[in-house]
C-alpha positions in Angstrom: -22.9 5.5 8.3 -21.5 3.1 11.0 -19.3 5.0 13.4 -16.3 2.7 12.9 -16.3 2.8 9.1 -14.0 5.7 8.7 -11.4 4.2 11.1 -11.7 0.8 9.3 -11.1 2.4 6.0 -8.2 4.4 7.3 -6.6 1.2 8.6 -7.1 -0.5 5.2 -5.6 2.5 3.5 -2.5 2.4 5.8 -2.1 -1.3 5.3 -2.2 -1.0 1.5 0.1 2.0 1.7 2.8 0.1 3.6 2.9 -2.6 1.0 3.1 -0.1 -1.9 5.7 1.9 0.0 8.0 -1.1 0.2 7.5 -1.9 -3.5 8.2 1.8 -4.3 11.3 1.9 -2.2 12.5 -1.3 -4.0 12.5 0.7 -7.2 14.5 3.5 -5.6 16.9 1.5 -3.5 17.4 -1.6 -5.6 16.6 -0.6 -9.2 18.3 -3.7 -10.5 15.8 -5.9 -8.7 12.9 -3.8 -10.0 14.3 -4.2 -13.6 14.2 -8.0 -13.2 10.6 -7.8 -11.9 9.5 -5.6 -14.8 11.2 -8.1 -17.2 9.9 -11.3 -15.6 6.3 -10.3 -14.8 5.5 -7.5 -17.3 7.6 -8.4 -20.3 9.4 -5.0 -20.2 12.9 -6.2 -21.1 15.7 -3.6 -21.2 14.1 -1.1 -18.9 17.0 1.0 -17.6 17.7 2.4 -14.1 16.7 5.9 -15.1 13.3 4.7 -16.1 12.9 2.7 -12.9 13.9 5.7 -10.8 11.3 7.8 -12.7 8.6 5.2 -12.2 9.6 4.9 -8.5 9.4 8.7 -8.0 6.0 8.9 -9.7 4.8 5.9 -7.7 6.0 7.6 -4.5 4.0 10.8 -5.3 0.9 8.6 -6.0 1.1 6.6 -2.8 1.7 9.7 -0.7 -1.4 11.3 -2.2 -3.3 8.0 -1.6 -2.3 7.7 2.0 -3.3 11.3 2.6 -6.7 10.6 0.9 -6.3 13.1 -1.8 -8.0 12.9 -5.2 -9.6 9.6 -4.0 -11.3 8.6 -7.2 -8.0 8.9 -9.1 -5.5 7.7 -6.5 -7.5 4.9 -5.1 -8.5 3.9 -8.7 -4.9 4.0 -9.9 -3.7 1.7 -7.0 -6.6 -0.7 -7.7 -5.6 -0.9 -11.4 -1.9 -1.2 -10.7 -2.4 -3.9 -8.1 -4.9 -5.7 -10.2 -2.4 -5.8 -13.1 0.3 -6.9 -10.8 -1.9 -9.7 -9.3 -3.0 -10.9 -12.8 0.6 -10.7 -14.2 1.6 -13.4 -11.6 -1.1 -15.8 -12.8 1.4 -18.6 -13.6 2.5 -18.6 -9.9 -1.0 -19.4 -8.8 -0.9 -22.6 -10.9 1.8 -24.0 -8.5 0.3 -22.8 -5.2 2.4 -24.7 -2.8 5.6 -23.4 -4.4 4.4 -19.8 -4.4 2.3 -19.3 -1.2 3.3 -15.7 -0.7 1.9 -14.7 -4.1 -1.6 -15.5 -2.7 -1.3 -12.5 -0.4 -2.0 -10.4 -3.4 -5.7 -11.4 -3.5 -6.7 -10.0 -0.1 -4.8 -6.9 -0.9 -6.6 -6.6 -4.2 -9.9 -6.9 -2.3 -8.7 -4.2 0.1 -7.9 -1.9 -2.8 -11.3 -2.6 -4.3 -13.1 -2.0 -1.0 -11.3 1.3 -0.6 -12.2 2.4 -4.1 -15.9 1.4 -3.7 -16.1 3.0 -0.2 -13.9 6.1 -1.0 -16.7 8.5 -0.2 -17.0 7.1 3.3 -13.2 7.3 3.9 -13.3 10.6 5.7 -10.2 10.4 7.9 -8.2 12.1 5.2 -6.6 15.4 4.2 -9.3 15.7 1.5 -11.9 18.4 1.9 -14.6 16.2 0.3 -17.5 15.8 2.8 -18.9 12.4 3.7 -22.1 11.5 1.8 -25.4 11.9 3.7 -26.7 8.7 5.2 -29.9 7.6 3.4 
């Protein structure tokens, strides 16, 4: 295993965590904004503040486990699925790229989530007790 790989994966994990943390805090601090996002991008019209708070709390638990490197298969996989769904739900924005430049930042983040999932066994700078695989 390259000596720098665990540090590189930790930096990717921290970067992904920061983005998810802001999205999570949006649900908890500005639930009315999150309600509009759920309606506009996911077709979940009529989602109430209580539901958004519960989603935000669940998401906070998930991302804290993710940043700690706990249950990597599940937490890394969940973030990959959630961000993949989020990226694809914005598909119409990609059809007008110059009006929606910031939406394109979702693609490298999706690649980072996929890389973390695929390399999760080598992401050893975590609170997980899972040992790194032996180099072949």
